[in-house]
N, C-alpha and C positions, 0 to 999 in steps of 0.2 A: 507405571509410575508417570505422574504429570511433569510437565516442564515447569521449572521454578527459576527464581532469580534472587540475588542478594540486593538488588537495587530497589530503593524506595519509590517505585513508580507512582503509586496512588498519591503519596504525599506531594511529590513534585507536580503532578497534574493539578492537584488542588491549589498549590501555592502559586504556580506560575503559568499553568496551562499547557505545559509540554514537558517531556522527559526524554533524554537521550540515554540509551542502554547499549553498552558494548557487549560483544559476543562473549568476552571473558567473564561477564557477570551472569551468564546463563548456565543452567544445568539442564542438559538435554539427554534423556535416557537413550541407550543404544538403539532400541527398537524405533524410536522417533528419528534418530539420525539415519537409519536405513530408509525410513519413509521419506525423509527429506531428500536423500539421494535419488529416489524414484521420482519425486516431484521435480527436482532440478533438471531432469532430462527433458521435461516439457519445454524449457526455455529455448532449446536448440531448434524447435519446430513451430514457433509461434507465427501466425499469419501476419502480414504487414498491416499497419494502421493506415487506412486509406484517407484519413482526414487531417493530414499534416499541412501546415502553411507552405506555400511555394512548392508544392508537389514534392516535399521531402520524402526520403526513402530510409530514414534512420530509425524508425520505431516499429516494434512488433508487439502484438498483445492478444490476450484473450480476457474475457469478462464473464462473470456469473454472479448469482445471488443465492444466499441462504436465507431461510426462515430460522430464526434463533430464539429459543425460549431459555432465558438465563437460569430460571429456577431448576430446570431439569437438565440444562445444557444441551438440549436437543437441537440438532442441526439437520435441516432438510433442504435439498435443492429446490429453488423456485424456478418456474418457467423462464426461459430466456426472453429478454426484452431488449429493445434498443436503449441507448444511453443519451441522456440530455443534461446539460448544465446551462444555467442562465448566464447572460453576459455580465450580470452584476458580480459574479464570482469568478468567471473565466472569460477574460477579454479576448483570447485568441481563438478558441474553438467553441466558446459558448454560443447559445442561440441556435444551434443546429442539432438535428437528430443524427447521432452517430451509430452506425451499425458495426459492432465489434463481433468477432468470432466467439462462439460460446466456449466455456470451459469444457474440457473432456470429462466424461463420466469418471475416469480414473482419477482426475484431479479433485472432483467433488468428494470422492471416496477416500482420498489420501489422509492417513491418520495424522501425519505431521501437520498438514494444513488445518485440519479440523481442531487439533489440540492448540495450535497457535491462535485461532479465532477465539477459543474459550479462554486461553491464558491471557490474551490482551484484555478481554472484557473483565476478567477477574480483577484487573488492576485499575479499572475506571472508578472515579469517585461519583457513583450514581446512587440515587435514593432507593429505598426499599420498594417503592411503588414502581420505579423503572425496571427493577429486577423481576417484578411479577408479571410484566407484560412483554409482548413480542417485539423483536427487533428484526430489521432487514440488514444483512451484512453483504455489501458488495465486495467481490473479490476480483482483483486485477493482477494478472501476470504480465509484466511489461519488460521488454528488452530494448535498450537503446544502443545503437551501434554508430561508431564514428570512424571516419577515414581521414587521410590527409586532405581530401577534397571537400569533405562535408562534416561539420560538427554534429554531434548527437544531442538533441535537446530533450529535456525531461518532459514528463507529462503532468499537467499541461504547462506550456511555456509561461514564464513570467510570474509575477506575484499574484497569488490566487487563494481562494478558499475552495473546499470540496463539497460544501453543502450538506454535511453530516454532523451528528453530535460529536463523534470522535473518529479520528483517522490514525492508522498505524502504517508505517512504512518499514519493511524488512529488506535488507540488502541480500540479494540472491547471487549476483555476480559482479565482479569489479576486476576487469582484465585489461592490462596494458593501457590504463586510463589515467589521464589527468582531468581534474575538474569534478563536477558533480557536487560541489559544496552546497549545503543546505542553508538557507537563510530563514530565520524565524523573526517575525515582526509582530508588533502589537496591533490592536484594532485601528490605530491611527497610522499604521504602516511605519512606525518608528522601529529601527533595527534593535533586536534584543540579543541575538546570538547567532553565530554561524559555526558549522562543523561539517566534516566529511565522513561518510560511512566508508570504511576501508575493508573491514574484515567481514566475511560472510556471516550473516546473522546479527551484525550491528543493526540497530533499529531505533526509531523514535516514534513517540505517540503524542497526540496533541488534541486539545479541545478546540474544535474548528470554529466555535462561536467566539472564542477569545483571541484568535490569532489569524494572521496571514502567513504564507510561506512560499518559498520558491527554491529551485535548485538550478545551479549553473550547468551549462552544456559541458559535455565531455569531448576530449580530443585524444589522439593516440600519444603515448609516450614514445613509442618507436613508430616512425611515420610509415614504415613499410608493412605494418600489421594493423589490423582494426582494433579499436578500443570497444569494450563492452561494459555496460552498467545495467544490471537487471534488478528489479524490485518485485516484492510480493506485498501488495497493499490491500488493506481492509478499510472500508467505509462503514461505520456503524450508524444506522438510522433508527431512531426510536419510533416505532409504529405500533401502538397499542391495538389498533384495529386490523392489523395484518392477519389474514386468514391462514391458518395452518394448511399446507398442501396435503392432499390425500395421497 
């Protein structure tokens, strides 16, 4: 059985360019929940992000890419590459080539992750032509940790775009944390809405061409314990000429 929702995601994306969906609006079959539990274990062992400002030690991550064919919903892993964003969309870590640890094979093969990639795409307001051609889907597993001595900053810091057609951000962990409030802004950077993802599987989707966004740092509720905020993020790039991997 597929993952479904009662939320009118496609209509909201068409109307205002973004949609916030709460976990209570999702219907996730039991077998997918078991696959999610397997995936969630990966967050405890993510390698550190070596490209943080001021030698920060608060972020951990893995990164990978799929070839996606919407008509057949085929998902195939693509070879691992380094990651780059321009300074026009990422003022903090743009303009440099970043080397992130690759996704594990078990992560690529995880049925929950694969179904979420397909589910998100089904809710995008895309043309028939765009459904007939290939897409590249970037997958990011990111954990941010904060202590009494160091805040945990989201990825990337500050108001930014991601350089994709559509982006989705799913909450994977939110433990002993204050903060992490998401800010949605229009293309002139006027604030539109803010919200916080609290419950596991709360998520939001947005048309990256129409909006800017940011997320606040986190800090611990209880100072003697670390705060954690983890996300599962997909960047959807329309790439009609992308070759199917063998």
